[in-house]
C-alpha positions as CSV (number, residue, x, y, z in Angstrom):
1,M,70.8,42.0,43.0
2,K,67.2,43.9,43.1
3,H,67.7,45.7,46.5
4,V,71.5,47.1,45.2
5,A,69.1,48.2,42.5
6,A,67.0,49.8,44.2
7,A,69.3,51.3,46.4
8,A,70.8,52.7,43.6
9,S,67.4,54.2,42.0
10,V,66.9,55.8,45.4
11,A,70.2,56.9,45.6
12,L,70.3,58.9,42.6
13,A,66.3,60.3,43.1
14,L,67.3,61.5,45.8
15,G,69.8,63.4,44.4
16,L,68.1,64.2,41.2
17,L,65.8,66.2,44.2
18,L,67.5,66.9,46.8
19,S,71.0,67.6,46.0
20,G,72.7,69.8,48.2
21,C,69.9,69.9,50.8
22,E,70.7,67.3,54.0
23,F,67.9,66.2,55.6
24,P,66.1,67.8,58.6
25,F,66.0,65.0,61.8
26,W,62.0,65.0,62.5
27,N,60.5,64.1,65.5
28,F,57.6,62.7,66.1
29,D,56.2,65.1,67.8
30,P,51.9,64.4,68.8
31,L,51.1,67.5,69.9
32,N,53.5,69.5,67.0
33,V,51.5,70.3,64.0
34,D,54.0,72.8,62.8
35,G,56.2,72.6,60.3
36,R,57.9,72.9,57.0
37,T,55.2,73.5,53.9
38,G,56.6,72.3,51.0
39,R,54.9,72.2,47.1
40,S,51.9,69.6,46.7
41,S,54.1,67.2,44.2
42,D,57.7,67.3,46.5
43,Y,55.7,65.5,48.8
44,A,54.6,62.8,46.6
45,I,57.8,62.2,45.3
46,V,58.8,61.9,48.9
47,M,56.7,59.6,50.0
48,R,57.1,57.5,46.2
49,I,61.0,57.4,47.5
50,G,61.0,56.7,50.6
51,A,58.2,53.6,50.2
52,A,61.2,53.3,46.9
53,A,63.3,52.3,49.3
54,H,61.6,50.4,52.2
55,A,61.2,48.1,49.9
56,G,64.7,48.4,48.5
57,G,64.6,46.7,52.4
58,D,67.0,50.3,53.1
59,L,64.2,51.1,56.0
60,A,66.2,54.0,57.9
61,T,66.6,55.3,55.0
62,A,62.8,54.2,54.4
63,V,62.4,56.2,57.9
64,G,64.2,60.1,57.0
65,L,62.3,60.1,53.5
66,Y,58.4,59.8,55.8
67,R,59.6,62.2,58.5
68,R,60.5,64.9,54.7
69,A,57.1,63.7,53.8
70,A,56.0,64.8,56.7
71,G,57.7,68.4,57.1
72,L,56.1,68.8,54.1
73,S,52.9,68.4,54.1
74,P,52.6,68.4,58.2
75,L,48.9,67.7,58.3
76,T,48.9,64.7,56.7
77,P,48.7,61.7,59.0
78,A,50.0,59.2,56.5
79,P,53.7,59.6,56.9
80,F,53.5,59.5,60.7
81,V,52.1,55.9,59.4
82,A,54.5,55.3,57.2
83,A,57.1,56.0,59.4
84,G,55.6,54.1,62.5
85,N,55.2,51.1,59.9
86,T,58.8,51.1,59.5
87,L,59.9,51.6,63.1
88,L,57.9,48.6,64.5
89,E,59.8,46.6,62.0
90,M,63.5,48.1,62.6
91,G,62.7,46.8,66.6
92,E,62.0,50.8,67.5
93,V,58.6,50.5,68.9
94,D,58.7,53.6,71.3
95,E,59.4,55.9,68.7
96,A,56.8,54.1,66.4
97,I,54.1,54.9,69.2
98,L,55.3,58.6,68.6
99,A,54.7,58.9,65.6
100,Y,50.9,57.5,65.1
101,Q,50.4,59.8,67.9
102,A,51.8,62.1,65.6
103,A,49.3,60.7,62.7
104,L,46.2,60.9,65.1
105,V,46.8,63.7,66.4
106,R,45.8,64.8,62.5
107,S,43.4,62.4,62.2
108,D,42.1,60.6,65.8
109,H,40.4,58.0,64.3
110,D,42.4,57.0,61.1
111,G,42.0,53.1,61.4
112,E,45.8,52.2,60.0
113,S,47.2,55.0,63.5
114,L,45.3,52.9,65.3
115,R,46.1,49.6,63.9
116,G,49.8,50.4,64.4
117,L,48.7,51.8,67.4
118,A,48.0,48.9,69.3
119,R,50.2,47.0,67.8
120,A,52.8,48.4,69.1
121,F,51.2,48.7,72.2
122,L,51.5,45.3,72.4
123,M,55.1,44.3,71.0
124,T,56.1,46.1,74.5
125,G,53.8,43.5,76.1
126,K,51.0,45.9,77.3
127,P,47.5,44.6,76.0
128,E,45.9,47.0,78.8
129,L,46.8,49.9,76.4
130,A,46.3,48.5,73.2
131,G,42.8,48.8,74.2
132,E,41.5,52.3,73.8
133,P,42.9,52.5,70.3
134,L,41.4,48.9,69.5
135,A,38.0,50.0,70.7
136,L,38.1,53.6,68.4
137,A,39.2,51.4,65.6
138,Y,36.5,48.6,66.3
139,Q,33.2,52.1,65.8
140,E,34.7,52.5,62.3
141,T,35.3,48.9,61.0
142,P,34.3,45.8,63.1
143,D,34.3,43.9,60.0
144,D,38.3,44.4,59.4
145,P,39.8,40.9,59.6
146,K,42.9,42.2,60.4
147,L,41.2,44.8,63.2
148,L,39.9,41.3,64.2
149,Q,43.0,39.7,64.4
150,L,44.9,42.4,65.8
151,I,42.2,42.3,69.3
152,G,42.5,39.3,69.6
153,V,45.9,38.3,70.4
154,A,45.1,41.6,73.1
155,D,42.7,39.1,75.0
156,D,44.9,36.4,74.4
157,F,47.5,38.2,76.1
158,S,44.9,39.2,78.7
159,G,44.3,35.8,79.1
160,Q,40.6,36.1,77.5
161,H,40.9,33.2,75.5
162,E,38.0,32.4,74.2
163,E,37.4,35.9,73.6
164,A,40.3,35.6,71.4
165,Q,39.1,32.7,70.3
166,A,36.1,33.7,69.3
167,R,37.5,36.8,67.4
168,Y,40.0,35.2,65.0
169,R,37.0,33.0,63.8
170,R,35.1,35.9,63.0
171,G,37.8,37.2,61.2
172,L,38.2,33.6,59.3
173,E,35.0,33.7,58.7
174,L,35.5,36.8,56.5
175,L,38.7,36.0,55.3
176,P,38.0,32.2,55.0
177,H,42.0,30.0,55.2
178,N,44.1,33.5,56.5
179,R,46.9,31.6,56.7
180,A,48.0,34.5,60.1
181,L,44.4,34.2,62.0
182,S,44.9,30.6,61.4
183,L,48.3,30.1,62.9
184,N,46.9,33.2,66.2
185,L,43.7,30.9,66.8
186,A,45.5,27.8,66.2
187,M,47.8,29.1,68.7
188,S,45.6,30.7,71.1
189,L,44.0,27.0,71.5
190,A,47.3,24.6,72.1
191,L,46.7,28.1,75.1
192,T,44.0,26.5,76.7
193,G,44.8,23.0,76.1
194,N,42.9,21.5,73.2
195,F,45.6,20.2,71.1
196,A,43.2,18.0,68.7
197,E,41.3,21.3,67.1
198,A,45.3,23.7,67.3
199,V,46.6,20.5,65.1
200,S,43.6,20.5,62.9
201,I,44.7,23.9,61.7
202,L,48.3,23.4,61.8
203,Q,48.9,20.6,59.8
204,P,46.9,21.4,56.2
205,L,49.3,25.0,56.5
206,A,52.5,23.2,57.9
207,G,52.2,21.0,55.5
208,A,51.5,22.8,52.5
209,A,53.8,23.0,49.7
210,D,54.4,27.2,50.5
211,S,54.5,27.0,54.5
212,I,57.0,28.9,55.8
213,P,59.5,27.7,59.3
214,R,56.8,30.0,61.8
215,E,53.7,27.8,60.6
216,R,56.3,24.7,60.8
217,L,57.6,25.6,63.6
218,T,54.8,27.1,65.3
219,L,53.3,22.9,64.3
220,A,56.3,21.1,66.4
221,L,55.7,23.7,69.5
222,V,51.9,22.7,70.2
223,Y,53.1,18.5,68.8
224,G,55.9,19.4,72.3
225,I,53.5,20.7,75.0
226,Q,51.3,17.9,73.7
227,G,53.7,15.9,74.3
228,N,53.8,14.0,71.0
229,R,57.8,14.0,71.2
230,R,58.7,11.8,67.6
231,A,56.0,13.8,65.7
232,A,57.9,17.5,67.3
233,E,61.4,16.1,65.7
234,Q,59.5,15.7,62.7
235,I,58.7,18.6,61.6
236,A,61.1,20.4,63.2
237,Q,63.9,18.6,61.7
238,R,62.5,20.3,58.7
239,D,64.0,23.5,59.5
240,L,66.9,23.1,62.5
241,D,69.5,21.5,62.6
242,P,71.0,18.4,64.6
243,E,71.6,21.0,67.5
244,A,68.7,23.6,67.7
245,M,66.0,20.8,67.6
246,Q,67.4,19.6,70.3
247,R,67.4,23.0,72.2
248,H,63.8,22.9,70.9
249,L,62.6,20.1,71.9
250,A,64.2,20.1,74.9
251,Y,61.8,23.3,75.6
252,Y,59.2,22.4,73.7
253,E,59.7,19.5,77.7
254,D,59.6,22.5,79.1
255,L,56.5,23.7,78.4
256,R,55.0,20.7,78.8
257,R,55.6,20.5,82.6
258,L,54.9,24.2,83.4
259,P,51.7,25.8,85.0
260,P,48.7,26.3,82.2
261,D,49.2,29.5,83.8
262,A,53.3,30.2,83.3
263,R,52.7,27.4,80.0
264,Q,50.9,30.3,78.5
265,R,53.5,33.9,80.2
266,A,56.1,31.8,78.5
267,I,54.8,31.1,74.6
268,Q,53.6,35.0,75.1
269,A,56.4,36.2,76.5
270,L,58.4,34.4,73.2
271,S,55.8,35.7,70.9
272,T,56.8,39.5,72.4
273,N,59.7,38.6,71.4
274,R,59.8,37.7,68.0
């Protein structure tokens, strides 16, 4: 009902603001800084409606609105960043990359644009391309935990696991008990065979009352590649039906039998696909 109400309010606002008008399709050309101009109040209204559509789960409408806002204020990076973030959620990675690049043309050191571009490159499985935007962002905000997490992920994907773990640990110093940083640190430790510490990090997360399936199944995965099938089964059965659980357990066993390098590639490929 919440999504229906949000969608209805968005539709009503659109009708009041843009009655009789069609949305133009705004290409995110990083070299094109021309566009239509409009009143700043119109820009702010469209951005707010876009945010409401996003919050209501109507991602396609949100992207269209952010593109409209970009046309109303063509030198402002914010609508391009918002569109990029939404496109990433939709799995439209190539379009998201163009959006972030367009934002960076307008503000070449915008931290959110740089982080978004790096995330998009990581989602394509190309950590080497994420290096430049991450380095630029790090110059500006070296103590940003979210940035340290992204750098750590890029290091992990590049096989630099010790460097990645140092980034995650530094992030946790700045933002103690952060679940995303803890999860990434545990996976990095598991990739290097440090199962005991990985389990010690994951157990409190997976055992918490507000734990989520990803945390519990990551612990099951670590138990599985460690060779502790019984513990993996006990955790996995909370989220999987019997048939799916057997598939997962068989997959964990396959991973366990792989050489370490091949296991790392398989787990990273799984993470990228997800």
